[in-house]
C-alpha positions as CSV (number, residue, x, y, z in Angstrom):
1,M,66.6,114.3,75.6
2,S,70.4,114.1,75.3
3,E,72.2,111.5,77.4
4,P,74.4,113.0,80.2
5,R,78.2,113.3,79.3
6,P,80.5,110.5,81.1
7,L,82.7,112.0,83.9
8,L,86.0,112.8,83.3
9,R,88.3,110.5,85.7
10,I,91.6,112.6,87.1
11,L,93.8,111.2,89.6
12,C,95.2,113.9,91.9
13,L,98.5,113.9,93.4
14,A,98.8,115.4,96.9
15,G,101.9,117.6,97.7
16,F,104.8,117.3,100.1
17,R,103.7,116.9,103.8
18,Q,100.2,116.4,102.8
19,S,98.0,113.3,103.5
20,E,95.8,111.7,100.8
21,H,92.7,112.5,103.1
22,G,94.0,115.9,104.1
23,F,94.1,116.6,100.0
24,R,90.9,115.6,99.5
25,E,89.4,117.9,102.3
26,K,91.2,121.0,100.9
27,T,90.0,120.3,97.4
28,G,86.1,120.0,98.3
29,S,85.5,123.5,96.5
30,L,87.2,122.2,93.3
31,R,85.0,118.9,93.4
32,K,81.9,120.9,93.9
33,A,82.8,123.2,90.8
34,L,83.7,120.2,88.7
35,R,80.4,118.1,89.8
36,G,78.7,116.8,86.9
37,R,82.0,116.9,84.7
38,A,84.8,115.1,86.5
39,E,85.4,112.5,89.5
40,L,88.3,113.3,91.3
41,L,90.7,110.3,92.4
42,Y,93.3,111.0,95.3
43,L,97.0,109.6,95.8
44,G,99.4,110.7,98.6
45,G,103.3,110.0,98.3
46,P,104.5,106.6,99.4
47,H,107.0,108.0,101.8
48,P,105.9,109.0,105.3
49,V,107.3,112.6,106.4
50,P,107.9,112.5,110.3
51,E,106.4,115.2,112.4
52,P,109.5,117.2,113.5
53,A,110.2,120.6,112.2
54,P,112.7,120.7,109.3
55,E,115.9,122.7,109.1
56,A,115.8,126.5,108.3
57,G,115.1,127.2,104.8
58,E,113.5,124.0,104.1
59,W,109.8,123.1,103.6
60,P,107.6,124.5,106.7
61,R,105.6,122.0,108.7
62,P,102.0,122.7,109.5
63,P,100.9,122.9,112.9
64,A,100.8,119.4,114.5
65,R,97.2,117.7,114.9
66,E,96.5,115.2,117.7
67,A,94.5,112.6,117.0
68,P,92.2,111.7,120.4
69,W,90.7,108.6,118.8
70,G,94.0,107.1,117.9
71,P,96.8,106.7,115.5
72,R,96.1,108.1,112.1
73,S,95.2,105.9,109.0
74,P,97.9,105.7,106.1
75,E,95.6,108.1,104.2
76,E,96.0,110.6,106.9
77,E,99.8,110.6,107.5
78,P,101.7,113.6,106.2
79,R,103.8,111.9,103.0
80,G,106.2,113.0,100.3
81,W,107.0,111.8,96.7
82,W,110.9,112.1,97.1
83,F,113.5,113.8,99.3
84,S,116.2,116.3,98.3
85,K,118.5,115.3,101.3
86,P,120.6,112.1,101.2
87,E,119.5,111.2,104.8
88,A,117.1,113.6,106.1
89,A,113.1,113.4,105.2
90,A,113.3,117.1,103.9
91,F,112.6,118.3,100.6
92,S,113.2,121.8,99.0
93,A,111.9,122.8,95.6
94,L,114.2,125.8,94.9
95,E,117.3,124.0,95.5
96,E,119.3,121.6,93.1
97,P,119.8,118.3,95.1
98,A,122.5,115.9,94.9
99,E,119.9,113.2,94.6
100,C,116.3,112.6,94.5
101,R,115.8,109.8,97.4
102,G,112.7,107.8,97.1
103,L,111.9,108.7,93.5
104,E,111.6,105.4,92.0
105,E,109.4,104.1,94.7
106,A,107.1,107.1,94.1
107,L,107.2,106.3,90.3
108,G,106.4,102.7,91.2
109,A,103.5,104.2,93.3
110,V,101.9,106.3,90.7
111,G,102.0,103.3,88.1
112,Q,100.3,101.0,90.4
113,A,97.6,103.5,91.1
114,L,97.2,104.1,87.2
115,A,96.8,100.3,86.8
116,K,94.3,100.0,89.6
117,H,92.2,103.1,88.8
118,G,92.8,103.4,85.3
119,P,92.2,104.5,82.8
120,V,92.0,107.9,83.8
121,D,91.7,110.7,81.5
122,G,93.9,113.4,83.2
123,L,96.4,114.0,86.3
124,L,96.1,116.7,88.6
125,G,99.2,117.8,90.9
126,F,99.6,120.2,93.7
127,S,103.2,121.5,94.6
128,Q,105.4,118.3,94.7
129,G,102.6,116.6,93.4
130,A,102.4,118.9,90.3
131,A,106.2,118.2,89.8
132,M,105.7,114.4,90.0
133,V,102.8,114.7,87.5
134,A,105.5,116.4,85.1
135,L,107.9,113.7,85.3
136,V,105.0,110.9,84.6
137,C,104.1,112.7,81.7
138,A,108.2,113.1,80.3
139,L,108.4,109.4,80.8
140,A,105.2,108.7,79.3
141,Q,106.0,110.6,76.2
142,A,109.3,108.7,75.9
143,G,107.6,105.5,76.0
144,D,107.9,104.3,79.5
145,P,105.2,101.4,79.6
146,R,104.2,102.1,83.4
147,F,102.7,105.4,82.3
148,P,99.9,106.3,79.7
149,L,100.0,109.4,78.3
150,P,97.0,111.3,79.8
151,R,94.7,113.4,77.9
152,F,95.4,116.6,79.9
153,V,96.9,117.6,83.2
154,I,96.3,120.2,85.7
155,L,99.2,121.4,87.7
156,V,98.8,123.7,90.7
157,S,101.8,125.6,92.2
158,G,103.9,123.4,90.2
159,F,107.9,123.7,89.6
160,R,110.2,122.2,87.3
161,P,111.7,119.5,89.1
162,R,115.4,119.3,90.2
163,G,117.9,116.4,90.0
164,P,120.7,114.9,88.4
165,E,118.9,111.8,87.3
166,L,115.3,113.3,86.3
167,P,114.0,113.2,82.8
168,L,114.8,116.5,80.9
169,L,111.9,119.1,81.1
170,S,112.8,121.8,78.5
171,P,111.0,124.2,76.6
172,Q,113.4,122.8,73.5
173,A,111.6,119.6,73.8
174,P,108.3,120.3,75.2
175,L,105.5,117.7,76.3
176,R,102.9,117.6,74.1
177,L,99.6,117.2,76.0
178,P,97.0,119.8,77.0
179,S,98.0,121.4,80.5
180,L,96.4,124.0,82.6
181,H,98.8,125.5,84.9
182,V,97.5,127.3,88.0
183,L,99.8,129.8,90.1
184,G,99.2,132.3,93.1
185,E,100.5,135.7,92.8
186,T,101.4,135.5,96.3
187,D,102.9,131.9,96.9
188,R,105.7,132.1,98.9
189,L,106.6,128.2,98.7
190,I,106.6,128.3,95.0
191,P,107.1,131.7,93.2
192,P,104.9,132.0,90.2
193,R,108.0,132.3,88.1
194,E,108.7,128.6,88.9
195,S,105.3,127.7,88.0
196,L,105.7,129.7,84.6
197,D,109.0,128.0,84.2
198,L,107.3,124.7,84.3
199,A,104.2,125.9,81.7
200,G,107.1,126.5,79.3
201,C,107.7,123.0,79.3
202,F,104.3,122.2,77.8
203,A,103.2,123.0,74.3
204,G,100.3,125.3,74.4
205,A,100.0,125.8,78.1
206,V,97.2,127.6,79.6
207,T,98.0,129.7,82.8
208,L,95.5,130.7,85.2
209,C,96.6,133.1,88.1
210,H,95.0,133.7,91.2
211,P,95.6,136.4,93.9
212,G,96.3,134.0,96.6
213,G,99.1,131.6,97.9
214,H,99.7,127.9,98.1
215,F,96.6,126.5,97.7
216,V,94.4,124.8,95.0
217,P,91.8,127.7,94.2
218,A,88.3,126.9,93.1
219,A,86.5,130.2,94.0
220,A,83.7,131.9,91.7
221,P,86.6,133.8,89.7
222,Q,88.7,130.7,88.9
223,R,85.7,128.3,88.2
224,P,85.2,129.3,84.6
225,A,88.9,128.5,83.7
226,Y,88.7,125.1,85.0
227,L,85.4,124.3,83.3
228,K,86.3,125.9,79.9
229,F,89.7,124.0,80.0
230,L,87.8,120.5,80.9
231,D,84.9,120.8,78.7
232,Q,87.3,120.4,75.5
233,F,87.5,116.9,76.6
234,T,83.8,115.9,77.2
235,K,82.5,116.8,73.7
């Protein structure tokens, strides 16, 4: 009788204005689909994002949730990885910012999580979290000691991060690690072309398109693609 294969350990980075707890809840179907293959660990951004609605054209705010049992825990607070405005706690994925405020703190938070939970096999990121994963991988490939290069990445609704001080992500100098890029055909926050642009920065990228919008898909049509991608790392 063969021994059960060890679980892959994947650190999952939440999106902008998501909480660590909320991202875990929203990926319940994915955890179920990967049962027996992977253990998912979760990390939210280090910066609290206040509840007031952003200005027109910026990231939309989800409906406020009241907590009758008291204040939210840090794991339930909406958070972000960095801000694209000098003073406002706001983020726009599709505009070139003057600065990426709070990025160094975010990189430090990921480095600390990798030291705490490591070694991990892979990184998964959603939306701004996917852009964060791409930055971490670029720094890892360049030799940054805070970030061991993962065996693989899964990027959902990802985009190439914009900013003057960011490491260059380019098809001319692609990141050389296996990657799965998941994009929604009707995603209005991160259009599919943005996710494909990011995929072009990874050598041998695999893409998974789904007919939905801005979420992590894990229904029956998508599950085989996840399993096929991950199975190459469990043999």
